LUMZA-29735 format. One record per residue: residue number from 1; residue in three letters; z, x, y of N, C-alpha, C in turn. Coordinates in Angstrom, 3 decimals. Example, Ala and Ser with C-alpha at 12.3 -4.5 7.8 and 13.67 -1.06 7.14 Angstrom:
% LUMZA-29735
[node 1, Ala, [7.800, 13.190, -5.690], [7.800, 12.300, -4.500], [7.800, 13.200, -3.300]];
[node 2, Ser, [7.080, 12.850, -2.250], [7.140, 13.670, -1.060], [7.870, 12.900, 0.030]];
% end
This chain:
% LUMZA-29735
[node 1, Met, [-66.137, 128.174, 8.509], [-64.796, 128.230, 9.085], [-63.900, 127.248, 8.357]];
[node 2, Asn, [-62.767, 127.677, 7.918], [-61.793, 126.792, 7.296], [-60.825, 126.309, 8.359]];
[node 3, Leu, [-60.820, 125.035, 8.607], [-59.970, 124.458, 9.638], [-58.670, 124.022, 8.991]];
[node 4, Ala, [-57.577, 124.578, 9.479], [-56.306, 124.397, 8.798], [-55.635, 123.071, 9.102]];
[node 5, Leu, [-55.724, 122.607, 10.348], [-54.926, 121.441, 10.715], [-55.573, 120.719, 11.868]];
[node 6, Ala, [-55.665, 119.421, 11.766], [-56.096, 118.597, 12.900], [-55.113, 117.460, 13.041]];
[node 7, Thr, [-54.615, 117.250, 14.241], [-53.638, 116.207, 14.474], [-54.031, 115.434, 15.710]];
[node 8, Leu, [-53.978, 114.108, 15.652], [-54.259, 113.271, 16.803], [-53.044, 112.438, 17.122]];
[node 9, Phe, [-52.834, 112.242, 18.417], [-51.755, 111.386, 18.867], [-52.308, 110.453, 19.925]];
[node 10, Thr, [-52.004, 109.173, 19.800], [-52.223, 108.277, 20.918], [-51.007, 108.369, 21.815]];
[node 11, Leu, [-51.199, 108.091, 23.100], [-50.060, 108.062, 24.000], [-49.088, 106.996, 23.520]];
[node 12, Leu, [-47.808, 107.243, 23.672], [-46.734, 106.448, 23.100], [-46.764, 106.588, 21.581]];
[node 13, Ala, [-46.553, 107.829, 21.089], [-46.550, 108.014, 19.634], [-45.704, 109.194, 19.223]];
[node 14, Thr, [-44.629, 108.958, 18.452], [-43.847, 109.974, 17.738], [-42.496, 109.406, 17.313]];
[node 15, Ala, [-41.891, 109.964, 16.276], [-40.560, 109.538, 15.851], [-39.501, 110.245, 16.686]];
[node 16, Thr, [-38.289, 109.648, 16.783], [-37.327, 110.148, 17.750], [-35.905, 110.183, 17.244]];
[node 17, Thr, [-35.121, 111.051, 17.905], [-33.667, 110.968, 17.838], [-33.151, 111.371, 19.202]];
[node 18, Ala, [-31.960, 110.987, 19.537], [-31.370, 111.388, 20.810], [-29.875, 111.367, 20.678]];
[node 19, Ser, [-29.203, 112.159, 21.513], [-27.747, 112.179, 21.454], [-27.192, 112.154, 22.867]];
[node 20, Pro, [-26.276, 111.228, 23.166], [-25.706, 111.176, 24.514], [-24.743, 112.333, 24.735]];
[node 21, Leu, [-24.693, 112.808, 25.952], [-23.772, 113.873, 26.333], [-22.790, 113.350, 27.356]];
[node 22, Ala, [-21.614, 113.914, 27.372], [-20.663, 113.594, 28.426], [-21.248, 114.074, 29.747]];
[node 23, Leu, [-21.393, 113.165, 30.697], [-22.075, 113.497, 31.939], [-21.126, 114.211, 32.884]];
[node 24, Glu, [-21.555, 115.377, 33.335], [-20.778, 116.137, 34.299], [-21.035, 115.574, 35.698]];
[node 25, Pro, [-20.208, 115.962, 36.679], [-20.445, 115.488, 38.038], [-21.880, 115.765, 38.481]];
[node 26, Arg, [-22.461, 114.817, 39.203], [-23.865, 114.926, 39.593], [-24.131, 116.214, 40.368]];
[node 27, Gln, [-25.120, 116.950, 39.884], [-25.494, 118.194, 40.539], [-26.345, 117.898, 41.766]];
[node 28, Gln, [-26.115, 118.636, 42.844], [-26.904, 118.464, 44.049], [-28.233, 119.193, 43.877]];
[node 29, Cys, [-29.287, 118.449, 43.666], [-30.607, 119.019, 43.413], [-31.551, 118.686, 44.560]];
[node 30, Ser, [-32.534, 119.545, 44.747], [-33.552, 119.316, 45.755], [-34.624, 118.377, 45.214]];
[node 31, Thr, [-35.186, 117.550, 46.071], [-36.294, 116.687, 45.685], [-37.642, 117.336, 45.997]];
[node 32, Ser, [-37.609, 118.585, 46.469], [-38.833, 119.344, 46.743], [-39.024, 120.386, 45.651]];
[node 33, Trp, [-40.180, 120.372, 45.015], [-40.464, 121.314, 43.936], [-40.676, 122.711, 44.499]];
[node 34, Ser, [-39.984, 123.690, 43.933], [-40.131, 125.078, 44.359], [-40.109, 125.964, 43.131]];
[node 35, Tyr, [-41.250, 126.602, 42.849], [-41.392, 127.443, 41.665], [-41.751, 128.850, 42.114]];
[node 36, Pro, [-41.171, 129.889, 41.486], [-41.326, 131.245, 42.020], [-42.697, 131.877, 41.826]];
[node 37, Tyr, [-43.599, 131.231, 41.082], [-44.898, 131.847, 40.827], [-46.002, 131.005, 41.439]];
[node 38, Thr, [-47.005, 131.662, 41.980], [-48.095, 130.961, 42.650], [-49.090, 130.408, 41.631]];
[node 39, Gly, [-49.911, 129.477, 42.080], [-50.962, 128.939, 41.238], [-50.517, 127.873, 40.269]];
[node 40, Ser, [-49.302, 127.399, 40.373], [-48.805, 126.394, 39.455], [-48.935, 124.999, 40.054]];
[node 41, Val, [-49.164, 124.045, 39.187], [-49.303, 122.653, 39.611], [-47.931, 121.990, 39.597]];
[node 42, Ala, [-47.568, 121.330, 40.682], [-46.271, 120.658, 40.735], [-46.238, 119.509, 39.739]];
[node 43, Pro, [-45.102, 119.242, 39.109], [-45.005, 118.115, 38.183], [-45.223, 116.797, 38.914]];
[node 44, Ser, [-45.718, 115.798, 38.171], [-46.066, 114.522, 38.799], [-46.193, 113.439, 37.739]];
[node 45, Asn, [-46.491, 112.220, 38.196], [-46.832, 111.098, 37.324], [-45.728, 110.803, 36.308]];
[node 46, Tyr, [-44.512, 110.664, 36.786], [-43.363, 110.397, 35.910], [-43.382, 108.941, 35.436]];
[node 47, Lys, [-43.177, 108.736, 34.129], [-43.160, 107.393, 33.567], [-42.048, 107.278, 32.536]];
[node 48, Ala, [-41.486, 106.076, 32.426], [-40.432, 105.803, 31.448], [-40.724, 104.466, 30.779]];
[node 49, Phe, [-40.621, 104.433, 29.445], [-40.933, 103.243, 28.671], [-39.772, 102.909, 27.729]];
[node 50, Asn, [-39.359, 101.632, 27.714], [-38.468, 101.130, 26.673], [-39.341, 100.552, 25.568]];
[node 51, Leu, [-39.199, 101.099, 24.351], [-40.120, 100.761, 23.267], [-39.533, 99.803, 22.250]];
[node 52, Gly, [-38.341, 99.292, 22.470], [-37.706, 98.407, 21.508], [-36.846, 99.169, 20.536]];
[node 53, Ser, [-35.895, 98.472, 19.926], [-34.960, 99.079, 18.962], [-34.217, 100.259, 19.563]];
[node 54, Cys, [-33.932, 100.170, 20.866], [-33.160, 101.204, 21.578], [-33.841, 102.573, 21.551]];
[node 55, Thr, [-35.174, 102.570, 21.553], [-35.926, 103.819, 21.669], [-36.616, 103.863, 23.021]];
[node 56, Ala, [-36.922, 105.053, 23.482], [-37.564, 105.228, 24.784], [-38.501, 106.418, 24.735]];
[node 57, Gln, [-39.459, 106.411, 25.635], [-40.370, 107.539, 25.789], [-40.514, 107.856, 27.273]];
[node 58, Leu, [-40.377, 109.134, 27.623], [-40.583, 109.607, 28.985], [-41.778, 110.551, 28.997]];
[node 59, Thr, [-42.621, 110.434, 30.006], [-43.776, 111.318, 30.123], [-43.923, 111.779, 31.563]];
[node 60, Phe, [-44.498, 112.957, 31.731], [-44.882, 113.418, 33.056], [-45.879, 114.554, 32.912]];
[node 61, Asn, [-46.638, 114.788, 33.986], [-47.604, 115.873, 33.992], [-46.940, 117.140, 34.512]];
[node 62, Lys, [-47.191, 118.252, 33.815], [-46.637, 119.514, 34.292], [-47.550, 120.660, 33.902]];
[node 63, Asp, [-47.398, 121.758, 34.615], [-48.114, 122.973, 34.291], [-47.336, 123.701, 33.207]];
[node 64, Arg, [-47.816, 124.881, 32.829], [-47.136, 125.626, 31.775], [-46.017, 126.467, 32.384]];
[node 65, Tyr, [-44.957, 125.787, 32.842], [-43.846, 126.456, 33.496], [-42.980, 127.140, 32.442]];
[node 66, Val, [-43.134, 128.401, 32.287], [-42.341, 129.132, 31.306], [-40.928, 129.316, 31.844]];
[node 67, Gly, [-39.942, 128.880, 31.078], [-38.556, 129.102, 31.462], [-37.947, 128.024, 32.334]];
[node 68, Val, [-38.668, 126.917, 32.584], [-38.086, 125.803, 33.330], [-37.485, 124.818, 32.330]];
[node 69, Gln, [-36.188, 124.607, 32.425], [-35.496, 123.700, 31.490], [-35.370, 122.319, 32.123]];
[node 70, Trp, [-35.866, 121.292, 31.422], [-35.800, 119.922, 31.913], [-34.685, 119.156, 31.221]];
[node 71, Ala, [-34.113, 118.207, 31.944], [-33.090, 117.323, 31.388], [-33.368, 115.913, 31.898]];
[node 72, Phe, [-32.726, 114.910, 31.255], [-33.063, 113.522, 31.526], [-31.791, 112.678, 31.577]];
[node 73, Glu, [-31.648, 111.912, 32.659], [-30.462, 111.095, 32.883], [-30.855, 109.629, 32.937]];
[node 74, Ala, [-30.229, 108.830, 32.074], [-30.471, 107.390, 32.045], [-29.466, 106.668, 32.936]];
[node 75, Thr, [-29.923, 105.642, 33.636], [-29.052, 104.788, 34.444], [-29.133, 103.367, 33.906]];
[node 76, Tyr, [-27.963, 102.721, 33.776], [-27.878, 101.377, 33.202], [-27.618, 100.343, 34.289]];
[node 77, Ala, [-27.742, 99.066, 33.917], [-27.626, 97.981, 34.896], [-26.260, 97.940, 35.564]];
[node 78, Asp, [-25.225, 98.424, 34.872], [-23.893, 98.418, 35.465], [-23.639, 99.621, 36.366]];
[node 79, Gly, [-24.668, 100.460, 36.553], [-24.542, 101.629, 37.419], [-24.093, 102.889, 36.718]];
[node 80, Ser, [-23.709, 102.790, 35.460], [-23.275, 103.976, 34.725], [-24.468, 104.858, 34.375]];
[node 81, Arg, [-24.196, 106.127, 34.133], [-25.244, 107.107, 33.848], [-24.887, 107.881, 32.588]];
[node 82, Ala, [-25.905, 108.415, 31.912], [-25.680, 109.258, 30.739], [-26.858, 110.211, 30.600]];
[node 83, Glu, [-26.558, 111.463, 30.323], [-27.622, 112.408, 30.006], [-27.959, 112.262, 28.527]];
[node 84, Leu, [-29.243, 112.070, 28.232], [-29.702, 111.916, 26.860], [-30.665, 113.041, 26.515]];
[node 85, Lys, [-30.564, 113.540, 25.307], [-31.438, 114.622, 24.871], [-32.557, 114.078, 23.995]];
[node 86, Pro, [-33.788, 114.506, 24.244], [-34.901, 114.043, 23.414], [-34.950, 114.768, 22.082]];
[node 87, Phe, [-35.712, 114.189, 21.184], [-35.971, 114.815, 19.901], [-36.769, 116.100, 20.110]];
[node 88, Arg, [-36.424, 117.172, 19.388], [-37.151, 118.447, 19.481], [-37.550, 118.881, 18.083]];
[node 89, Asp, [-38.829, 119.159, 17.904], [-39.346, 119.608, 16.619], [-40.309, 120.749, 16.888]];
[node 90, Phe, [-39.878, 121.972, 16.603], [-40.683, 123.139, 16.920], [-41.882, 123.299, 15.981]];
[node 91, Asp, [-41.958, 122.490, 14.925], [-43.095, 122.558, 14.018], [-44.117, 121.456, 14.294]];
[node 92, Ser, [-43.892, 120.667, 15.334], [-44.772, 119.537, 15.619], [-45.438, 119.721, 16.971]];
[node 93, Phe, [-46.704, 119.335, 17.059], [-47.403, 119.341, 18.335], [-47.255, 118.015, 19.072]];
[node 94, Gly, [-46.571, 117.061, 18.469], [-46.504, 115.735, 19.054], [-45.350, 115.502, 19.991]];
[node 95, Val, [-44.293, 116.304, 19.883], [-43.099, 116.083, 20.689], [-42.860, 117.296, 21.571]];
[node 96, Ser, [-42.660, 117.051, 22.857], [-42.541, 118.168, 23.786], [-41.174, 118.830, 23.721]];
[node 97, Asp, [-41.174, 120.136, 23.749], [-39.968, 120.906, 23.957], [-39.626, 120.836, 25.445]];
[node 98, Thr, [-38.348, 120.751, 25.763], [-37.950, 120.636, 27.178], [-37.943, 121.977, 27.892]];
[node 99, Phe, [-38.216, 123.069, 27.172], [-38.104, 124.399, 27.762], [-39.454, 125.099, 27.832]];
[node 100, Tyr, [-39.939, 125.617, 26.710], [-41.194, 126.354, 26.698], [-42.349, 125.458, 26.274]];
[node 101, Pro, [-43.448, 125.449, 27.009], [-44.570, 124.591, 26.673], [-45.527, 125.232, 25.679]];
[node 102, Tyr, [-45.074, 125.486, 24.473], [-45.931, 126.030, 23.428], [-45.789, 125.141, 22.205]];
[node 103, Leu, [-45.414, 125.649, 21.048], [-45.192, 124.779, 19.899], [-44.160, 123.715, 20.258]];
[node 104, Gly, [-44.446, 122.495, 19.866], [-43.561, 121.401, 20.217], [-44.013, 120.626, 21.425]];
[node 105, Asn, [-45.214, 120.935, 21.946], [-45.712, 120.208, 23.103], [-46.929, 119.379, 22.775]];
[node 106, Asn, [-47.145, 118.372, 23.583], [-48.290, 117.496, 23.438], [-49.335, 117.914, 24.468]];
[node 107, Phe, [-50.196, 118.868, 24.118], [-51.200, 119.365, 25.042], [-52.301, 118.326, 25.229]];
[node 108, Leu, [-52.633, 118.046, 26.478], [-53.663, 117.052, 26.752], [-54.853, 117.639, 27.504]];
[node 109, Thr, [-54.900, 118.929, 27.692], [-56.079, 119.588, 28.236], [-56.354, 120.810, 27.391]];
[node 110, Lys, [-57.483, 121.458, 27.622], [-57.836, 122.604, 26.792], [-56.782, 123.684, 26.855]];
[node 111, Tyr, [-56.542, 124.310, 25.745], [-55.563, 125.385, 25.648], [-56.261, 126.598, 25.061]];
[node 112, Pro, [-56.148, 127.818, 25.602], [-55.318, 128.123, 26.768], [-55.979, 127.694, 28.075]];
[node 113, Gly, [-55.210, 127.653, 29.129], [-55.686, 127.253, 30.438], [-54.512, 127.031, 31.359]];
[node 114, Asn, [-54.787, 126.793, 32.625], [-53.727, 126.648, 33.611], [-53.596, 125.222, 34.123]];
[node 115, Ser, [-54.328, 124.294, 33.543], [-54.273, 122.920, 34.018], [-52.987, 122.245, 33.567]];
[node 116, Ala, [-52.607, 121.210, 34.300], [-51.432, 120.440, 33.920], [-51.725, 119.648, 32.659]];
[node 117, Phe, [-50.699, 119.361, 31.878], [-50.830, 118.522, 30.705], [-49.699, 117.500, 30.738]];
[node 118, Thr, [-49.789, 116.508, 29.882], [-48.757, 115.481, 29.833], [-47.718, 115.839, 28.790]];
[node 119, Ala, [-46.482, 116.027, 29.227], [-45.373, 116.303, 28.319], [-44.771, 114.964, 27.893]];
[node 120, Val, [-44.564, 114.791, 26.598], [-44.054, 113.545, 26.042], [-42.698, 113.801, 25.416]];
[node 121, His, [-41.683, 113.061, 25.857], [-40.321, 113.225, 25.350], [-39.834, 111.899, 24.786]];
[node 122, Glu, [-39.328, 111.938, 23.561], [-38.952, 110.722, 22.840], [-37.452, 110.682, 22.574]];
[node 123, Phe, [-36.885, 109.473, 22.642], [-35.446, 109.271, 22.516], [-35.166, 108.084, 21.600]];
[node 124, Ser, [-34.032, 108.125, 20.911], [-33.538, 106.948, 20.206], [-32.075, 106.742, 20.588]];
[node 125, Ser, [-31.528, 105.608, 20.207], [-30.123, 105.282, 20.491], [-29.815, 105.372, 21.979]];
[node 126, Val, [-30.712, 104.822, 22.807], [-30.517, 104.901, 24.254], [-29.713, 103.726, 24.801]];
[node 127, Cys, [-29.423, 102.738, 23.979], [-28.751, 101.531, 24.475], [-27.261, 101.776, 24.732]];
[node 128, Lys, [-26.755, 101.053, 25.708], [-25.319, 101.018, 25.990], [-24.904, 99.561, 26.008]];
[node 129, Asn, [-23.992, 99.193, 25.105], [-23.573, 97.795, 24.958], [-24.781, 96.882, 24.758]];
[node 130, Gly, [-25.744, 97.387, 23.996], [-26.930, 96.607, 23.680], [-27.992, 96.572, 24.750]];
[node 131, Gln, [-27.761, 97.263, 25.891], [-28.698, 97.230, 27.004], [-29.438, 98.566, 27.127]];
[node 132, Thr, [-30.742, 98.497, 27.365], [-31.536, 99.702, 27.567], [-31.403, 100.186, 29.016]];
[node 133, Pro, [-31.722, 101.449, 29.280], [-31.670, 101.943, 30.665], [-32.625, 101.175, 31.568]];
[node 134, Val, [-32.225, 101.036, 32.828], [-33.095, 100.397, 33.816], [-33.930, 101.435, 34.557]];
[node 135, Ser, [-33.488, 102.690, 34.542], [-34.242, 103.759, 35.194], [-33.816, 105.101, 34.617]];
[node 136, Trp, [-34.602, 106.125, 34.923], [-34.333, 107.481, 34.450], [-34.522, 108.458, 35.604]];
[node 137, Arg, [-33.847, 109.585, 35.499], [-34.030, 110.695, 36.428], [-34.441, 111.925, 35.633]];
[node 138, Phe, [-35.509, 112.602, 36.071], [-35.973, 113.838, 35.474], [-35.482, 114.976, 36.378]];
[node 139, Tyr, [-34.848, 115.974, 35.805], [-34.400, 117.081, 36.652], [-34.397, 118.392, 35.868]];
[node 140, Thr, [-34.373, 119.492, 36.606], [-34.367, 120.812, 35.983], [-32.977, 121.426, 36.082]];
[node 141, Thr, [-32.651, 122.237, 35.102], [-31.362, 122.938, 35.114], [-31.521, 124.439, 35.265]];
[node 142, Ser, [-32.744, 124.943, 35.183], [-32.991, 126.381, 35.363], [-34.477, 126.605, 35.555]];
[node 143, Gly, [-34.813, 127.755, 36.138], [-36.201, 128.187, 36.210], [-36.918, 127.931, 37.508]];
[node 144, Thr, [-36.381, 127.069, 38.380], [-37.023, 126.819, 39.659], [-36.396, 127.693, 40.744]];
[node 145, Ser, [-37.123, 127.842, 41.841], [-36.651, 128.722, 42.913], [-35.386, 128.206, 43.569]];
[node 146, Asn, [-35.236, 126.885, 43.645], [-34.076, 126.315, 44.327], [-32.995, 125.885, 43.340]];
[node 147, Ala, [-33.009, 126.444, 42.125], [-31.961, 126.270, 41.109], [-32.002, 124.896, 40.451]];
[node 148, Cys, [-32.294, 123.846, 41.205], [-32.312, 122.515, 40.605], [-33.272, 121.624, 41.375]];
[node 149, Tyr, [-34.140, 120.959, 40.633], [-35.086, 119.998, 41.204], [-34.862, 118.651, 40.523]];
[node 150, Thr, [-34.973, 117.565, 41.266], [-34.797, 116.239, 40.679], [-35.825, 115.261, 41.218]];
[node 151, Thr, [-36.188, 114.300, 40.378], [-36.969, 113.170, 40.852], [-36.012, 112.128, 41.426]];
[node 152, Gly, [-36.567, 111.084, 41.991], [-35.771, 109.906, 42.267], [-35.614, 109.114, 40.977]];
[node 153, Gln, [-35.155, 107.894, 41.080], [-35.016, 107.046, 39.907], [-36.391, 106.513, 39.490]];
[node 154, Ile, [-36.764, 106.753, 38.235], [-38.035, 106.286, 37.692], [-37.755, 105.008, 36.900]];
[node 155, Arg, [-38.295, 103.890, 37.352], [-38.019, 102.603, 36.727], [-38.528, 102.580, 35.292]];
[node 156, Ala, [-37.721, 102.080, 34.373], [-38.123, 101.964, 32.974], [-38.940, 100.685, 32.780]];
[node 157, Val, [-40.082, 100.818, 32.139], [-40.969, 99.688, 31.871], [-40.709, 99.186, 30.455]];
[node 158, Ser, [-40.430, 97.913, 30.333], [-40.185, 97.302, 29.022], [-41.380, 96.457, 28.607]];
[node 159, Gly, [-41.321, 95.947, 27.385], [-42.386, 95.080, 26.901], [-43.638, 95.815, 26.489]];
[node 160, Val, [-43.543, 97.121, 26.242], [-44.699, 97.890, 25.781], [-44.495, 98.259, 24.319]];
[node 161, Ser, [-45.580, 98.547, 23.642], [-45.512, 98.938, 22.239], [-46.471, 100.084, 21.985]];
[node 162, Arg, [-46.248, 100.773, 20.897], [-47.099, 101.904, 20.555], [-48.450, 101.428, 20.029]];
[node 163, Pro, [-49.519, 102.162, 20.327], [-50.802, 101.868, 19.671], [-50.698, 102.105, 18.172]];
[node 164, Ala, [-51.621, 101.535, 17.436], [-51.656, 101.756, 15.997], [-51.939, 103.226, 15.698]];
[node 165, Lys, [-51.563, 103.655, 14.504], [-51.797, 105.028, 14.095], [-53.290, 105.285, 13.942]];
[node 166, Val, [-53.727, 106.443, 14.425], [-55.135, 106.817, 14.313], [-55.488, 107.062, 12.847]];
[node 167, Ala, [-56.660, 106.578, 12.442], [-57.121, 106.750, 11.071], [-58.521, 107.356, 11.079]];
[node 168, Gly, [-58.984, 107.719, 9.914], [-60.350, 108.222, 9.774], [-60.597, 109.556, 10.453]];
[node 169, Val, [-59.595, 110.422, 10.510], [-59.753, 111.724, 11.172], [-60.584, 112.651, 10.295]];
[node 170, Ser, [-61.569, 113.292, 10.890], [-62.397, 114.246, 10.151], [-62.697, 115.455, 11.023]];
[node 171, Leu, [-62.928, 116.578, 10.368], [-63.258, 117.833, 11.026], [-64.508, 118.390, 10.361]];
[node 172, Arg, [-65.468, 118.845, 11.154], [-66.652, 119.469, 10.564], [-67.192, 120.534, 11.500]];
[node 173, Arg, [-67.820, 121.516, 10.898], [-68.448, 122.577, 11.679], [-69.726, 122.041, 12.304]];
[node 174, Ser, [-69.955, 122.347, 13.594], [-71.090, 121.777, 14.312], [-72.323, 122.663, 14.272]];
[node 175, Asn, [-72.142, 123.972, 14.264], [-73.279, 124.885, 14.333], [-72.876, 126.270, 13.853]];
[node 176, Asp, [-73.834, 127.202, 13.844], [-73.578, 128.562, 13.378], [-72.745, 129.374, 14.361]];
[node 177, Ala, [-72.588, 128.873, 15.586], [-71.774, 129.591, 16.575], [-70.288, 129.397, 16.315]];
[node 178, Gly, [-69.939, 128.524, 15.385], [-68.529, 128.308, 15.059], [-67.893, 127.133, 15.759]];
[node 179, Asp, [-68.691, 126.355, 16.522], [-68.128, 125.161, 17.157], [-67.774, 124.134, 16.083]];
[node 180, Phe, [-66.763, 123.317, 16.369], [-66.385, 122.309, 15.394], [-66.075, 120.990, 16.092]];
[node 181, Gln, [-66.330, 119.909, 15.373], [-66.170, 118.558, 15.914], [-65.044, 117.826, 15.214]];
[node 182, Val, [-64.207, 117.179, 16.015], [-63.159, 116.301, 15.505], [-63.559, 114.863, 15.830]];
[node 183, Ser, [-63.496, 113.996, 14.856], [-63.804, 112.583, 15.100], [-62.765, 111.709, 14.422]];
[node 184, Trp, [-62.674, 110.455, 14.854], [-61.660, 109.541, 14.332], [-62.090, 108.106, 14.612]];
[node 185, Ser, [-61.422, 107.177, 13.972], [-61.685, 105.761, 14.213], [-60.930, 105.322, 15.466]];
[node 186, Pro, [-61.594, 104.654, 16.403], [-60.913, 104.246, 17.642], [-59.817, 103.228, 17.390]];
[node 187, Val, [-58.806, 103.255, 18.249], [-57.697, 102.305, 18.197], [-57.827, 101.366, 19.391]];
[node 188, Ser, [-57.811, 100.075, 19.150], [-58.139, 99.104, 20.192], [-57.177, 99.148, 21.372]];
[node 189, Ser, [-55.896, 99.417, 21.129], [-54.914, 99.362, 22.208], [-54.644, 100.709, 22.863]];
[node 190, Ala, [-55.317, 101.766, 22.404], [-55.069, 103.100, 22.949], [-55.851, 103.309, 24.245]];
[node 191, Thr, [-55.210, 103.937, 25.228], [-55.882, 104.274, 26.487], [-56.352, 105.712, 26.512]];
[node 192, Ala, [-55.816, 106.561, 25.632], [-56.225, 107.969, 25.574], [-55.773, 108.539, 24.247]];
[node 193, Tyr, [-56.398, 109.641, 23.868], [-56.040, 110.353, 22.640], [-55.725, 111.801, 22.983]];
[node 194, Ser, [-54.738, 112.346, 22.324], [-54.428, 113.770, 22.435], [-54.847, 114.424, 21.126]];
[node 195, Val, [-55.824, 115.307, 21.190], [-56.380, 115.948, 20.006], [-55.886, 117.388, 19.944]];
[node 196, Ile, [-55.214, 117.724, 18.856], [-54.675, 119.066, 18.670], [-55.241, 119.641, 17.375]];
[node 197, Val, [-55.809, 120.829, 17.435], [-56.375, 121.475, 16.252], [-55.806, 122.889, 16.146]];
[node 198, Glu, [-55.287, 123.239, 15.002], [-54.869, 124.604, 14.700], [-55.788, 125.144, 13.615]];
[node 199, Tyr, [-56.353, 126.341, 13.828], [-57.321, 126.863, 12.869], [-57.153, 128.382, 12.734]];
[node 200, Pro, [-57.517, 128.944, 11.570], [-57.347, 130.383, 11.341], [-58.419, 131.200, 12.052]];
[node 201, Thr, [-58.031, 132.364, 12.540], [-58.973, 133.279, 13.190], [-59.076, 134.611, 12.464]];
[node 202, Gly, [-58.264, 134.826, 11.437], [-58.264, 136.084, 10.694], [-56.947, 136.238, 9.964]];
[node 203, Thr, [-56.731, 137.396, 9.402], [-55.497, 137.676, 8.683], [-54.961, 139.044, 9.062]];
[node 204, Asp, [-53.647, 139.252, 8.855], [-53.067, 140.559, 9.086], [-53.206, 141.418, 7.830]];
[node 205, Glu, [-52.527, 142.568, 7.833], [-52.718, 143.525, 6.740], [-52.188, 143.047, 5.397]];
[node 206, Val, [-51.323, 142.030, 5.405], [-50.804, 141.516, 4.130], [-51.354, 140.116, 3.814]];
[node 207, Gly, [-52.366, 139.701, 4.572], [-53.027, 138.448, 4.265], [-52.497, 137.220, 4.956]];
[node 208, Arg, [-51.514, 137.371, 5.848], [-51.009, 136.206, 6.570], [-51.985, 135.825, 7.678]];
[node 209, Pro, [-52.253, 134.526, 7.865], [-53.302, 134.123, 8.806], [-52.873, 134.227, 10.265]];
[node 210, Tyr, [-53.806, 134.664, 11.102], [-53.686, 134.473, 12.536], [-54.319, 133.125, 12.857]];
[node 211, Thr, [-53.712, 132.381, 13.764], [-54.246, 131.066, 14.097], [-54.415, 130.899, 15.596]];
[node 212, Asn, [-55.250, 129.982, 15.966], [-55.426, 129.594, 17.357], [-55.221, 128.086, 17.453]];
[node 213, Val, [-54.960, 127.598, 18.648], [-54.702, 126.181, 18.861], [-55.607, 125.682, 19.985]];
[node 214, Arg, [-56.228, 124.534, 19.767], [-57.000, 123.870, 20.805], [-56.446, 122.484, 21.029]];
[node 215, Gly, [-56.542, 122.034, 22.258], [-56.103, 120.681, 22.565], [-56.945, 120.092, 23.663]];
[node 216, Ala, [-57.096, 118.788, 23.652], [-57.847, 118.112, 24.713], [-57.409, 116.662, 24.801]];
[node 217, Arg, [-57.537, 116.111, 25.981], [-57.304, 114.675, 26.181], [-58.651, 113.971, 26.210]];
[node 218, Val, [-58.777, 112.929, 25.405], [-60.029, 112.181, 25.298], [-59.718, 110.723, 25.613]];
[node 219, Gln, [-60.422, 110.146, 26.581], [-60.089, 108.799, 27.024], [-61.048, 107.725, 26.542]];
[node 220, Val, [-62.311, 108.036, 26.320], [-63.277, 107.002, 25.953], [-63.856, 107.240, 24.575]];
[node 221, Ser, [-64.324, 108.433, 24.325], [-65.011, 108.735, 23.073], [-64.044, 108.751, 21.895]];
[node 222, Ser, [-64.594, 108.718, 20.684], [-63.794, 108.871, 19.466], [-64.160, 110.164, 18.740]];
[node 223, Ser, [-64.638, 111.159, 19.514], [-64.912, 112.479, 18.946], [-64.928, 113.490, 20.062]];
[node 224, Ile, [-64.749, 114.757, 19.705], [-64.795, 115.854, 20.665], [-65.231, 117.114, 19.946]];
[node 225, Val, [-65.984, 117.966, 20.648], [-66.454, 119.239, 20.100], [-65.702, 120.372, 20.783]];
[node 226, Phe, [-65.116, 121.276, 19.998], [-64.461, 122.471, 20.516], [-65.338, 123.675, 20.265]];
[node 227, Glu, [-65.448, 124.566, 21.245], [-66.208, 125.795, 21.077], [-65.409, 126.770, 20.219]];
[node 228, Gly, [-66.024, 127.310, 19.200], [-65.310, 128.126, 18.240], [-65.156, 129.590, 18.619]];
[node 229, Arg, [-65.874, 130.034, 19.672], [-65.851, 131.478, 19.950], [-64.672, 131.907, 20.798]];
[node 230, Tyr, [-63.881, 130.975, 21.346], [-62.760, 131.331, 22.206], [-61.484, 131.451, 21.406]];
% end
């Protein structure tokens, strides 16, 4: 099996850009999650980090809500608010798209599947008059049953830094069944790893490859085995 791509991310990892928007009058949103399809996991575990140099990272757990658009509002010490847009890169697995949870997302559980994963959103230029946000609000602008859902204010945690970049990444075939193992050198300050692998499964009539994607969250080990037959 020829493995095309293996990418690892430690939590708190990716490059960013952000752009402030003129904030419209506050929308009246419900604090109760309501989604029109059954079997979905409600979003949870909202976190906000100030990473220095006016950059920030927001994370939360969510299911694969197709068509739910998320937005993010920063609040400053003087009480002012601003909607900030995270960096979006549809060719990267490291930065989450705010709309569809496919390319551009940081999958932390096996894919495909229905389990929640951690969406990671990165921002730059978040400072106002040299001050970082004191809290953030996560809210939806479309896709939920009640038109708009919002969190309360999520306090921004400062004094944190990114783990070192993962090194020593290797991929090898484990057995004749097509399973493959990803391994890497552990990072001392990392609490978890997000392992993303894209690999070919065949080609179309003109030779273009079909690919599949696997992802998993690994908290202790420095290797993981993916089953190749799925």
